[in-house]
N, C-alpha and C positions, 0 to 999 in steps of 0.2 A: 475444557479448552474453548477459547473464544472463536476459533476458526472452524469452518466446515472442512471435512477431510479432503475434498477436491481442491481446496485452496492451499493445503499444506505443502504440496509439491513445489510451490513457487517460493517457499521460504529460503532465504540465503543465510549467511552466517549470523548476521545481526537479528534476522527474523527468528532464527532458532533460539538465540539468546533471549530475545524479548518474550517469546512464547514460554520458554522455560522459567523465566523470572515471574511471569504472570501466574503460572501454575503454582509455583512455590508461595507467592504472596497470597493467592486466593485460598490455598489450603495450608496456611502457615501454622495453624494449631497442630494439625496432624504431623506435618513435616518437622515441626519443632520437637515433638515427642519422639519421632523416629531418630532425629539427630541426637538428642540427649541419651536415648536408650541404646542405639546401635552405632551411629556414626562417630559420636564423641569418644566412646571407648576405643573404636578402631583408630581414630586419629591419635589418641593418647598412646596406644600401643606402638604405632608407627614412630612417633617422635621420641618416646622414651627409649625405644630400641636404639636410636642413634646415640643417645647419651650413654647408655649402658655398654653398648658395643665399643664405644670409644674408650671407656674406662677399662673394660676387660682386655681389649687388644693392646692398650697401652701397657698394661702390666705384663702381658706376654712378650711384647717387644723389649721392655726393660730387662726382664729375666733372661731372654734369649741373648741379648747383648752381654749381659753379665756372665752367662755361662760360656760364651765364646772367649771371654777374657780370663776364665778360670782354668788352671792346668787340669789336664785329664788325670783320671784315676785318683781323684781326691774326694774326700767326703763332701766338700762344698759343692763340687760339680754334680755329684750324685743327688744331693739335696735339691739343687736347682733343677735337675732333670725331673725329679719327682714332682716338684712344684709346677713345672711347665706342663707335665702330663695332666695334672689336676686342673690347671687353668684352661688348657685346651678342651678338656672334657666339659668343664663348666661353660665355656664359650659355645661349643657345639650344642650342648643341651639347651642353652638359652636361645640359640638360633632356631632350633626345632620348635621350642615353645612359642617363639615369636611368630614363625611362619604359620604354625597351626592356628594360633589365636587370630592372626590377621586374616587367614583364609576363611575361618568360620564367620567372623564379623563382616567380612566382605560379601559373602554369599547372603547372609541375613539382611544386610543393608540393601543389596541389589534387589532381593525379593520384595522387601517392604516398599522401596521407592517406586519400582516398576509397577507394582500392584496399585499403589496410590495414584500414580499418573494415569494409568488406564482407567481408574475410577473417575478421575477428573474428566477424562475424554468422554466417558459415557454419562457425565453429569449425575452420578450416583452420590448419595449421601454415604460418606465413609467415616468410620471412627477408628481411633488408634487400636482399640481392642479387636476390631475386625481384622485390621492389618496384621496384628501380632498373631492372631489365630490362624491366619493363612500361611504366614512365613515358614513355620516348621515343615510344612508339607511341600512348599515350593523349592526350598533350598536343596532338598535331596536331588531334584531334577537338575538344578544348577550345578551341583557337584559333579554329576555325570558329564555335563557339557564342559565343565572346566577340565576334567581329566582327559577328555578327548582333545581339547585345545592344547593341554600340556603335552600330549603325545605328538601333536602336530608341530609345536614349537621345538620339541626335542629332536624330531626327525629333520626339521628345517636347519637346526644348528649343526647336526651331524653332517648333513650335506654341505653346509657352508665350510665346516672344518676340512672335509675331504677335498673340496675345491681349492681351499687355501694350501693344503699339503701338495696337491697336484701342481698348483702354480709355483710353489717354492722349489719342487723337484725339477720342473720343466725349465724354469728361468734362473734358478739359483738365487732367487730373491732379489734380482737386479732390476726387474721391470716394475718400476714404481707406478707407472700409469695404469697398468693392468690391475694392480692391487687397489688403487683408488676406485677404479670402476667396480671391482668386486665388492668393496666396502659399501659403495653407494647402493649397489643392487641389493646387498644384504640388508641395509637400513630400510630401503623401500619395502622389501618383502616383510621385514619384521613389523613395520608400522601397519602394513596391510593386514597381516595376521592378527594384530592387536585389535584393529577396527572390526574385523570379522568376529573376534571373540566377544567384544562388547555388544555387537548386534545380536550374536547368537544367544547371549544371556537374556536379552529382552524377548527374543523368539521363544526361548525355553519357558519363560514365565507366562506368556500370553497365548501360546499355541500348544498343540499337542505333540510337539517335536522337542527332542532333547538329544544331546550327544552329537554324533556325526550328522544326523538329519538336520539338527538346528544349525550347525555350521554350514551345511549345504544351502539351506534357505537363506542364511545370512549373506552368503556370497551372491546369491541371486538378487537379494534385496538391495545391496549397496551398488549394484551396477547402475551407472548413470549418476550416482550421487557419491561416488567414492572420493572425489576431490573435496567435496564439502565435508564429508566425514573425517578425512585425513587432516585437513586444515584445522578443523575444530579440535581434533585429538591432539595435534602438535601444540596448539596454543594452550591447551590444558596441561600438557606435559611440561611445557616451559614454565607455566605458572607454578606447578608443584615443585619443579626443580629450583626455581628462585626462592620459594618459601623454605625449602630444605636448606639451601645455602644460608639464608638469613638465620634459621634456627641453629645451624652449626656455628656460625660466627658469634651469635649473641649468647646462646645458652651453653653450647659445648666448649667453645674457645673463650667465652667470657668477655667478648667485645661489648663495650658500653657506649651509649650516647648520653653524656651527662651523668647524672646520679641514678639513672633508671636501673633497678635490680634485674638480674637475669630471669628471675621468676616471672616478672611482668612480661618480658619478651616471650617466655615460654607459654604463658596464658594467651597472649595475642596470637602466636603462631598456632596454638591449638584451636582457637576459635576460627581463625581464617582457614585453616586446613579443613575443618569440619564443614564449613559453609561451601568451600570449593569442591569438596568431595560430593556433597549433596547436589550441588549444581551440575557436576559431571554426570551423576546417575540420572538426573532429570533430563539432561540434554540427550543422552544416548537413547532414552525412551521416546523423546520427541522426534529424534532422527528416525526411529522405527516407523512412526506414523508418516513422516515426510517421505520415506522410501516407499511405503505402502501406497501413498497417494500418487507418487511419481509413476509407479507401475500400474496404476488404476486398479489396485486390489482393495476395493472398498470393504470395510469391515462393518457388519451390521451392529450398530451400537446396542440395540436391545439384546442381541445374542451375546455380545461381549459382556454386557452387564449381567446377564443370567449366569454366564460361566465364571464371572468374577465373584459372584455371590457365594458366601460361605453357607453351605447347607449341611447342618448337623456336623460342622467342623470339617467337611470334606471339600478339598479344592479340586475344581474341574477346569482344565485348560481349554482354551478356545479350539474347537474342532475345525478341521479343514473345510467342512461344508458351510461354516459360517463366514468364510472368506469368499467374497465374490471375485473369483480369479479371472474371469473374463475381462477383456479390456473394455473400458467405458469410453464413450466418445463425449468429451466435454466441449 
């Protein structure tokens, strides 16, 4: 990184973008290999899932409609019922395979990118082989953090459903204003939890905390910088959503501009999605250093460099003693 840690706290949205871009450009060889090896497969899995899901669910809808129009207690209806059972089983199996693959590549990509950005922060020489050797050991810690976050999201949604039921029973579903307020509060809380999860992922890779402890540290870190993190997150989500819409229109639904084949649209969407995902991972790591600087929790670069070093293939996270937790007067 070109900036000293004390200066990181003053970065705004465009400052974070610029810093992230500079890191990617300066270490483009390593990031290119990470993208090709980990992020590109993840992007392909995500996009091809949209196409395959559309085909599978389309078949289910057509057979369901046909079964509803077929008289009961007939061989045709029984055949359609058996076909639907098989199609639903295929659909569920495909979804399980999709989420498992996406989950694995997401953890591996996060591990690799966060490790590389931290190496850039310490001005260490880093190679793709070093990154790959560290990733298998880091992603296990990330998995624990993800599982804890999943439980938090599950509990949050359960509470939201209970409140919605209470509202429906108390008002009979007639108080639309209260419903709007509840939905807005739900959305705000959901976005906040997502930001906490992203920051906790970086904490898990760079510090000696994972799971619930990483989430707790994440909550403390984003205090004072929550608005910055939320705005950046929402802009990225909107970008991903627009890209997904373009893919559905051009590849899934076959919309064309001129004589351009849908394969070309698919390749463009794949490349853009991969670059955007890489940019997101770099940004969330830069935000980690921004939050550290804001709270005057200076990180000893030499200590961080030592802990990032792969020694006989063993990964050692940054210990709490290497973080200067006391407030510095700048």
